[in-house]
C-alpha positions in Angstrom: 57.0 119.8 141.9 55.7 116.5 140.8 53.9 118.1 138.1 56.8 119.7 136.9 59.1 116.7 137.0 56.2 114.5 135.0 56.1 117.6 132.5 59.7 117.5 132.1 59.9 113.8 131.7 57.2 113.7 129.2 59.0 116.6 127.1 62.3 114.3 126.8 60.2 111.1 125.9 58.1 113.0 123.4 62.2 114.4 122.0 63.3 111.1 122.2 60.2 109.2 120.1 60.8 112.6 117.6 64.5 112.4 117.5 66.4 110.3 114.5 68.3 107.1 115.1 71.2 105.6 113.2 72.5 102.4 112.7 75.7 102.2 110.9 77.7 98.8 110.1 81.3 98.1 108.1 84.5 97.3 107.0 87.5 98.7 109.7 91.2 98.9 108.7 93.3 99.7 111.7 96.9 101.4 112.1 98.8 101.2 115.4 101.7 103.5 115.4 103.0 103.0 119.0 106.4 101.4 119.6 104.9 99.1 122.0 106.1 96.4 119.8 109.7 97.5 118.4 111.9 96.3 121.2 110.4 92.4 121.6 110.5 92.6 117.4 114.4 93.6 117.9 115.4 91.3 120.6 113.7 88.6 119.6 115.4 89.0 115.6 118.9 89.0 117.1 118.5 86.3 119.6 117.5 83.8 116.9 119.1 85.5 113.5 121.0 81.8 113.2 117.9 80.0 112.0 115.8 82.2 110.9 114.8 82.9 106.7 113.2 86.7 107.8 113.2 88.2 110.6 109.6 88.9 112.4 107.8 92.5 111.3 105.2 94.6 113.3 101.4 94.3 113.5 100.5 97.3 113.0 98.2 96.9 110.4 94.8 95.5 111.5 91.5 95.0 109.7 88.0 94.2 111.2 84.5 96.0 111.7 82.8 98.4 113.1 78.8 99.0 113.8 77.3 101.7 115.7 74.3 103.1 117.3 73.2 106.6 117.2 70.5 109.6 118.8 70.6 112.5 116.7 69.0 115.2 117.8 69.3 119.4 116.5 72.9 118.8 115.9 74.4 116.5 118.6 74.8 113.2 118.3 75.6 110.2 120.9 76.6 106.7 119.7 77.4 103.6 121.2 79.5 101.7 118.6 81.7 98.1 118.9 84.8 97.8 117.0 86.2 94.3 116.7 89.6 93.9 114.4 92.6 91.7 114.5 96.2 92.7 113.7 99.3 90.2 113.4 103.4 89.6 112.2 105.4 86.5 112.2 109.0 85.4 112.3 110.2 82.4 109.5 112.3 79.8 110.2 114.7 77.9 107.9 112.8 74.7 108.3 109.7 76.6 107.1 108.2 76.5 110.5 106.5 80.2 111.4 106.6 82.0 114.7 103.5 84.5 114.5 102.1 86.8 117.2 98.4 87.8 116.8 96.5 90.7 119.0 92.3 90.8 118.6 91.0 94.0 119.8 87.1 94.4 121.1 86.4 97.6 121.6 83.5 99.4 123.3 82.9 102.8 122.3 80.4 105.3 123.8 81.1 109.0 121.9 78.8 111.9 122.2 79.3 115.2 120.0 77.7 117.0 116.5 77.9 117.6 113.5 77.0 119.7 110.8 74.7 119.6 107.4 76.6 119.9 103.8 74.1 119.8 101.2 73.7 116.2 100.8 76.7 115.4 103.7 76.6 115.4 106.9 80.3 116.0 108.4 80.0 114.5 112.0 83.3 114.7 114.9 83.3 113.6 118.3 84.9 112.1 121.5 84.6 109.7 124.3 85.8 106.6 125.8 86.0 103.2 124.8 86.7 99.6 126.9 88.9 97.6 124.8 89.6 93.7 126.1 92.8 92.1 123.9 93.5 89.2 123.7 97.7 88.3 122.0 98.5 84.9 121.2 101.8 83.2 120.4 102.6 80.2 118.7 104.3 78.6 115.8 102.5 77.4 112.7 104.6 74.0 111.4 105.6 73.5 108.3 102.0 71.0 107.9 99.6 73.9 109.1 99.2 72.6 112.5 99.6 75.4 115.6 101.8 74.7 118.5 101.8 77.0 121.6 104.1 75.1 123.6 106.9 75.1 121.1 109.7 77.4 121.4 110.2 80.0 124.7 107.8 82.3 124.1 104.7 81.0 124.3 101.0 81.1 125.6 97.7 83.4 125.5 97.0 86.7 127.3 94.0 88.5 128.1 93.7 91.5 129.6 91.0 95.1 129.7 91.6 98.3 130.0 89.5 101.7 129.4 90.8 104.0 127.1 90.0 107.4 124.6 88.7 107.7 121.5 88.0 110.5 119.1 86.6 110.5 115.8 85.2 112.5 112.8 83.3 111.4 109.4 81.4 112.3 106.7 77.4 110.4 106.0 76.8 110.6 101.9 73.4 110.6 101.0 72.4 107.3 98.9 68.4 108.1 99.6 65.7 109.6 102.1 67.4 106.8 104.7 70.9 105.4 103.6 73.6 107.0 103.6 77.5 105.8 102.7 79.9 106.3 105.5 83.0 107.0 105.5 85.0 107.6 108.7 88.2 107.9 110.5 88.9 107.2 114.4 92.3 107.4 116.6 91.5 104.5 119.7 94.2 105.4 122.4 95.3 102.6 124.9 97.7 102.3 126.8 98.3 99.1 128.3 101.3 99.9 131.5 103.8 97.3 131.0 104.1 97.2 134.6 101.0 95.6 135.1 100.0 94.7 131.2 100.5 90.8 130.5 102.5 90.2 127.4 105.1 88.2 125.4 108.4 88.6 126.5 112.5 87.7 124.7 114.9 88.5 127.5 113.7 91.6 129.3 112.4 92.9 126.8 108.5 92.9 126.7 105.6 93.6 124.5 102.5 94.3 125.7 99.0 94.9 124.2 99.2 98.7 123.6 97.1 100.3 120.5 97.5 104.0 119.4 96.5 104.4 116.9 93.7 105.0 114.0 90.9 103.2 112.6 89.6 104.0 108.8 85.9 102.4 109.0 83.0 102.8 105.7 80.1 101.4 105.5 76.2 102.2 105.1 74.4 104.0 108.1 70.6 104.0 107.9 68.5 107.1 109.2 65.1 106.0 111.6 62.9 109.2 111.9 62.7 112.5 111.5 65.8 114.7 113.2 64.5 117.9 115.0 66.4 120.7 114.0 
């Protein structure tokens, strides 16, 4: 039994040394289609209508970066990734001040899936989980460009950590033997229940820290080692 176990470990170790590792890094754009902010925005604009020159919008678009480390063997792959992106919106008052509400998302992502060779390209698809920390900021940007976290009725900074799901697909287009251009599309599902998660409130309405939406990322993928086919 011991010899069989040692033999299995040797096979796995040899396979790992022979497998292909990938490193990817690049920019990311995000779109949050969740309605988590709608009721809060409407309540805030209604309550402050007499003093606003421009009403508050929605923090649906964000930007940041994505990077991951991958392991490929045969037509399977596993990746450990990290996405960091920010989104914000604001309302402008008649005196030039702005009420800003901003979100910073930091997600650790573990995926498993596969890919297919398509000539000079590799098309991948996988599914996994993400652990995401979210920071929510509410402050007033004064006309002199100073930030005030204590002005007005909506103040404070909130932090929250939650687990969600991740689905993604994309293509690596070869630029050389070891370098490829990455174009990827991911869907992140992170539901922060308003009964538990913190948030900013306007009367009885609350905006939590939910993210249900897409991440479009692009960058370079570097391959190390030869993949076992």
